[in-house]
mmCIF file as gemmi writes it, N, C-alpha and C atoms, coordinates in Angstrom:
data_model
loop_
_atom_site.group_PDB
_atom_site.id
_atom_site.type_symbol
_atom_site.label_atom_id
_atom_site.label_alt_id
_atom_site.label_comp_id
_atom_site.label_asym_id
_atom_site.label_entity_id
_atom_site.label_seq_id
_atom_site.pdbx_PDB_ins_code
_atom_site.Cartn_x
_atom_site.Cartn_y
_atom_site.Cartn_z
_atom_site.occupancy
_atom_site.B_iso_or_equiv
_atom_site.pdbx_formal_charge
_atom_site.auth_seq_id
_atom_site.auth_asym_id
_atom_site.pdbx_PDB_model_num
ATOM 1 N N . MET Axp A 1 ? -28.062 16.909 0.381 1 0 ? 1 A 1
ATOM 2 C CA . MET Axp A 1 ? -27.2 15.69 0.381 1 0 ? 1 A 1
ATOM 3 C C . MET Axp A 1 ? -28.047 14.486 -0.051 1 0 ? 1 A 1
ATOM 4 N N . SER Axp A 2 ? -27.568 13.829 -1.035 1 0 ? 2 A 1
ATOM 5 C CA . SER Axp A 2 ? -28.303 12.656 -1.542 1 0 ? 2 A 1
ATOM 6 C C . SER Axp A 2 ? -27.69 11.399 -0.981 1 0 ? 2 A 1
ATOM 7 N N . LEU Axp A 3 ? -28.56 10.442 -0.651 1 0 ? 3 A 1
ATOM 8 C CA . LEU Axp A 3 ? -28.05 9.169 -0.109 1 0 ? 3 A 1
ATOM 9 C C . LEU Axp A 3 ? -27.267 8.422 -1.208 1 0 ? 3 A 1
ATOM 10 N N . GLU Axp A 4 ? -27.702 8.597 -2.4 1 0 ? 4 A 1
ATOM 11 C CA . GLU Axp A 4 ? -27.048 7.885 -3.522 1 0 ? 4 A 1
ATOM 12 C C . GLU Axp A 4 ? -25.584 8.373 -3.634 1 0 ? 4 A 1
ATOM 13 N N . CYS Axp A 5 ? -25.397 9.671 -3.441 1 0 ? 5 A 1
ATOM 14 C CA . CYS Axp A 5 ? -24.032 10.227 -3.515 1 0 ? 5 A 1
ATOM 15 C C . CYS Axp A 5 ? -23.184 9.627 -2.404 1 0 ? 5 A 1
ATOM 16 N N . SER Axp A 6 ? -23.76 9.566 -1.221 1 0 ? 6 A 1
ATOM 17 C CA . SER Axp A 6 ? -23.02 9.029 -0.054 1 0 ? 6 A 1
ATOM 18 C C . SER Axp A 6 ? -22.681 7.567 -0.291 1 0 ? 6 A 1
ATOM 19 N N . ASN Axp A 7 ? -23.611 6.86 -0.912 1 0 ? 7 A 1
ATOM 20 C CA . ASN Axp A 7 ? -23.414 5.419 -1.169 1 0 ? 7 A 1
ATOM 21 C C . ASN Axp A 7 ? -22.275 5.247 -2.172 1 0 ? 7 A 1
ATOM 22 N N . THR Axp A 8 ? -22.217 6.095 -3.127 1 0 ? 8 A 1
ATOM 23 C CA . THR Axp A 8 ? -21.149 5.989 -4.164 1 0 ? 8 A 1
ATOM 24 C C . THR Axp A 8 ? -19.777 6.27 -3.52 1 0 ? 8 A 1
ATOM 25 N N . VAL Axp A 9 ? -19.754 7.237 -2.657 1 0 ? 9 A 1
ATOM 26 C CA . VAL Axp A 9 ? -18.466 7.591 -2.003 1 0 ? 9 A 1
ATOM 27 C C . VAL Axp A 9 ? -18.056 6.434 -1.09 1 0 ? 9 A 1
ATOM 28 N N . SER Axp A 10 ? -19.014 5.862 -0.399 1 0 ? 10 A 1
ATOM 29 C CA . SER Axp A 10 ? -18.705 4.739 0.5 1 0 ? 10 A 1
ATOM 30 C C . SER Axp A 10 ? -18.182 3.537 -0.303 1 0 ? 10 A 1
ATOM 31 N N . ASP Axp A 11 ? -18.807 3.32 -1.442 1 0 ? 11 A 1
ATOM 32 C CA . ASP Axp A 11 ? -18.401 2.18 -2.282 1 0 ? 11 A 1
ATOM 33 C C . ASP Axp A 11 ? -16.988 2.43 -2.813 1 0 ? 11 A 1
ATOM 34 N N . ASN Axp A 12 ? -16.718 3.656 -3.178 1 0 ? 12 A 1
ATOM 35 C CA . ASN Axp A 12 ? -15.398 3.993 -3.727 1 0 ? 12 A 1
ATOM 36 C C . ASN Axp A 12 ? -14.336 3.831 -2.624 1 0 ? 12 A 1
ATOM 37 N N . HIS Axp A 13 ? -14.649 4.268 -1.434 1 0 ? 13 A 1
ATOM 38 C CA . HIS Axp A 13 ? -13.7 4.133 -0.332 1 0 ? 13 A 1
ATOM 39 C C . HIS Axp A 13 ? -13.468 2.686 0.031 1 0 ? 13 A 1
ATOM 40 N N . TYR Axp A 14 ? -14.503 1.897 -0.168 1 0 ? 14 A 1
ATOM 41 C CA . TYR Axp A 14 ? -14.381 0.459 0.196 1 0 ? 14 A 1
ATOM 42 C C . TYR Axp A 14 ? -13.592 -0.276 -0.876 1 0 ? 14 A 1
ATOM 43 N N . LEU Axp A 15 ? -13.817 0.088 -2.117 1 0 ? 15 A 1
ATOM 44 C CA . LEU Axp A 15 ? -13.113 -0.582 -3.241 1 0 ? 15 A 1
ATOM 45 C C . LEU Axp A 15 ? -11.645 -0.227 -3.257 1 0 ? 15 A 1
ATOM 46 N N . MET Axp A 16 ? -11.342 1 -2.911 1 0 ? 16 A 1
ATOM 47 C CA . MET Axp A 16 ? -9.924 1.443 -2.924 1 0 ? 16 A 1
ATOM 48 C C . MET Axp A 16 ? -9.074 0.62 -1.957 1 0 ? 16 A 1
ATOM 49 N N . PRO Axp A 17 ? -9.403 0.556 -0.702 1 0 ? 17 A 1
ATOM 50 C CA . PRO Axp A 17 ? -8.577 -0.209 0.262 1 0 ? 17 A 1
ATOM 51 C C . PRO Axp A 17 ? -8.578 -1.69 -0.048 1 0 ? 17 A 1
ATOM 52 N N . ILE Axp A 18 ? -9.701 -2.206 -0.506 1 0 ? 18 A 1
ATOM 53 C CA . ILE Axp A 18 ? -9.783 -3.655 -0.821 1 0 ? 18 A 1
ATOM 54 C C . ILE Axp A 18 ? -8.825 -3.981 -1.968 1 0 ? 18 A 1
ATOM 55 N N . THR Axp A 19 ? -8.659 -3.053 -2.888 1 0 ? 19 A 1
ATOM 56 C CA . THR Axp A 19 ? -7.773 -3.286 -4.02 1 0 ? 19 A 1
ATOM 57 C C . THR Axp A 19 ? -6.315 -3.102 -3.602 1 0 ? 19 A 1
ATOM 58 N N . ILE Axp A 20 ? -6.062 -2.193 -2.696 1 0 ? 20 A 1
ATOM 59 C CA . ILE Axp A 20 ? -4.69 -1.898 -2.24 1 0 ? 20 A 1
ATOM 60 C C . ILE Axp A 20 ? -4.266 -2.904 -1.179 1 0 ? 20 A 1
ATOM 61 N N . PHE Axp A 21 ? -5.185 -3.401 -0.404 1 0 ? 21 A 1
ATOM 62 C CA . PHE Axp A 21 ? -4.852 -4.331 0.677 1 0 ? 21 A 1
ATOM 63 C C . PHE Axp A 21 ? -4.205 -5.611 0.154 1 0 ? 21 A 1
ATOM 64 N N . PRO Axp A 22 ? -4.833 -6.296 -0.775 1 0 ? 22 A 1
ATOM 65 C CA . PRO Axp A 22 ? -4.281 -7.548 -1.277 1 0 ? 22 A 1
ATOM 66 C C . PRO Axp A 22 ? -2.948 -7.311 -1.997 1 0 ? 22 A 1
ATOM 67 N N . GLN Axp A 23 ? -2.834 -6.211 -2.699 1 0 ? 23 A 1
ATOM 68 C CA . GLN Axp A 23 ? -1.585 -5.914 -3.45 1 0 ? 23 A 1
ATOM 69 C C . GLN Axp A 23 ? -0.446 -5.704 -2.435 1 0 ? 23 A 1
ATOM 70 N N . ARG Axp A 24 ? -0.748 -5.028 -1.348 1 0 ? 24 A 1
ATOM 71 C CA . ARG Axp A 24 ? 0.292 -4.724 -0.348 1 0 ? 24 A 1
ATOM 72 C C . ARG Axp A 24 ? 0.629 -5.985 0.415 1 0 ? 24 A 1
ATOM 73 N N . LYS Axp A 25 ? -0.354 -6.779 0.66 1 0 ? 25 A 1
ATOM 74 C CA . LYS Axp A 25 ? -0.141 -8.038 1.441 1 0 ? 25 A 1
ATOM 75 C C . LYS Axp A 25 ? 0.661 -9.03 0.584 1 0 ? 25 A 1
ATOM 76 N N . ASN Axp A 26 ? 0.413 -9.002 -0.702 1 0 ? 26 A 1
ATOM 77 C CA . ASN Axp A 26 ? 1.098 -9.936 -1.606 1 0 ? 26 A 1
ATOM 78 C C . ASN Axp A 26 ? 2.559 -9.537 -1.713 1 0 ? 26 A 1
ATOM 79 N N . ASN Axp A 27 ? 2.832 -8.247 -1.664 1 0 ? 27 A 1
ATOM 80 C CA . ASN Axp A 27 ? 4.204 -7.777 -1.792 1 0 ? 27 A 1
ATOM 81 C C . ASN Axp A 27 ? 4.912 -8.123 -0.507 1 0 ? 27 A 1
């Protein structure tokens, strides 16, 4: 298990909700 891989997954999980949160709140 590479830390870099875990970091990328964490970043992806963080970016996904952050992008969906404002769109859902705006609606």
